[in-house]
N, C-alpha and C positions, 0 to 999 in steps of 0.2 A: 868484148862486147862493143859492137859499133855504138858510138853514142847516140844518146836521145836527143830530140830537138824541141824546144818550146818556141813556137813562132807565132807572133802576133800577124795574122793575115790581113787585118786592116792596111789600107794603103791611102796615105795621106801626102799632101805636098810640103809639109813641114819637116823639119829636119828630125831624124830619130832619136837625138839626143838633145836634152835641155842643157840649159847653160851651167847647171850642176851636174851634168853627166849621170842624172839618176834614171834608172829603167823602170821605177815603179811609178805608176799611174795613181795619184791619191784622190781620184775623181770619186764621187759617190756611185756612178752608174755601174751596175753589175754586168760584166761581159760574160758572154757565152763562150764556153770551152770545148772545142771539138777534137777527139783524139783520132788521127788518122794512120793507118798501117796498112801492111799486105800481108797475105796469107795465102798458102797453096790451097788448092782445091784438093779435097781428099780422093785418093784414086780408089773407086769401088773394088770390093773384093780383095783387098790387099791388107795385110797386117798393119795395125797402127803404130807407126813409130812413138817411141816414148817422148820424144821432143814435141810431138803434137799435143800429147797430154799435158805438157808443161805450157804450151802456147795457149790451150783451151782455158787452162787456170787463170794464167795472165789476163786473157780477154775477159774471163768472167770476174775478176777482180775490178778489172777498169770499168766494165758495165756497172758494177755496184757502187762505184766510187762516187760519192755525191758531188765531187768537185770538177766531173766531167759530164757535160751535158750531152754530148753526142759521141757515139763510135762508130766510126766509118772503116769497113773492112774492104778492100780492094782484093778480090779473091781471084787470084792470077792461075791460069792453066785451066779454066773451067770447059768442058764440053758443052760443045752448042748442038742444038737440035739436029743439025746436018751430020754430025759426027758419028751419031748411032741412033737407030730408033728403039733400041732395048733400054727401057727405064732404068734397068739394073746396073748400067754401066754408064748412067750419066751423072754429072756433077757439077753444080751450080749454086747460086745463092739460095734457090729454093731448098737446098739439101742442107746448106749451112745454116739456116734459119732453123730449120728441123732439128739439126744436130745440137746447135746451142741452146734450142727451146728444152731439148730433153736433157742437157747437161744442167741446165738451170732447176729443172724439176728435181733431179737427183740431189742436186745441192740443198735446195731448201727442205727435202725430205730429211738430210742428213742434219739440220741445225735444230737445236732444242733450244737457244734461247733468243733474244730479241737483238742481236748485235746486227742482224743483218735486216731490220726493219726497212720496208720499202715505201712504207705510208701509203698503201694502197695502189701504187704506181709499177705497172709491169716493167721490170728491168730491161726486158728485151726491146720494148718500144724506143729506148736509145738508140737502138743498132739500126746503121743503114749498110747494106752489103751492096757491092756493085761488081758485077761480072767484067772479069777481063779474060779475053781467049787467048791473050798473048802469054809469054812465060813472065818470071820473075821481073819486076819493074826496076829501071836504072833510078839514081838518086835524083836525076833531072825529072823523072817521070812522076816521082813521088811527090816533088815541088808542085808540078803541074796538077796533080790529083788534088792537093790541098786547095787549090785554087779554083777546082771545079764547083759547079753549081751545087752538087750534093752535101757540100761541106758549108754548114749554116754558122758555124761559130764565128766569132769577132777574133778569139785566141785559138790558134791552131797547135797542137802537139802533135810532132811526127815521131814516131819510133816504131823499132822492130816489134814484130807481134808478141815475143817473149818478155817484153817489160812490163811489169806492174807498177803502178804508181800508187804511194800512200797519200796521207793528209797533205804532206808538203805541196802537192800539186796545186792548192787552193791558191797558192802565191801566185799562179801564172794568170788569176784574173787581174791582177793589179798591173800586168805589164802594160808599158806605154805603147803607142802605135809606132809601127815600123821597128820595132825591136826584137833582134835574133839572139837567143840564147842557146848555147850547147852545153848537153850534161854528159859527162862520162858515167859509165856505170862499173859495178865490179862482177857482175856475173851471178849466177843463181847460187844463193847462200841462205838456206832455210834458217838457220840460227840468227842471221841478221835481221830477217822479215818482222815487221810488226804482226803481232796476232792476228788483227783483223785481215791482214793479207794473207798470212799463212793457212787460214782456213780453206782458203780456196784450192790451195794446192793440196792440203790433206784430203779433201773431199774428193777431189778429180783424180789425183795421182793412184793410178793401178799398178805401179811397179816401185820396187823398192828403193831406187835412187831417189824419187821424189818424196817418199815418206820417211826414209830413215836417215838421209844425208844430212850431216851438220857441218860439212866443211864446204868452202867455196870450190866448186869443182875445178876451176882454173888450176888450183893448187895440187890436185890429185890426180888429173887425168888432162894431159896436154893435148889430146884430140878431143875433148868436148866440145859440144857445140856452143859453151859461153864463151 
């Protein structure tokens, strides 16, 4: 898997490293964390690829993660109004919001406990979608996206859309200014997921691979998207 990135988007004139080379900021002020990713627009009328189900589960997990304040999705490959006059064949952030709202509704229906208590806050209010009429962005473009006005966090997490974060992401709030951290990942492995994270995959996955797999897919399938 491509590495996920924790990045403090704040820019200052001071050195990114203190005299102790510590990357953690012990200040009491609470920084806002934004998660920035890209996702491809759904092609209307086509069969949903199982990887899309996995990405939707990961997005939902990050939306519900209390340590992430904003989820920004740059939706590439959208169809503009000039592409087609038939609403059935259009795909944009409007449809993404609708799809994620329905996925969220289905998830809430499947829950019988309070582990996903949102304290009266609509999780979808954390989501910002940006239409991108071009194709998949380059890494350079994603860094530019992270600096755009739609991203409001002090700390920016950049990652592939199929990356789901657990409570350890809370440490990102304490990063010092101008610090860049890069994290490697091990691929999709349900047995290694915390129960809180796994519930989103169990609720969303409509295929046996995501429901029943207990092995790291990289070990059993060399052509996996992991």
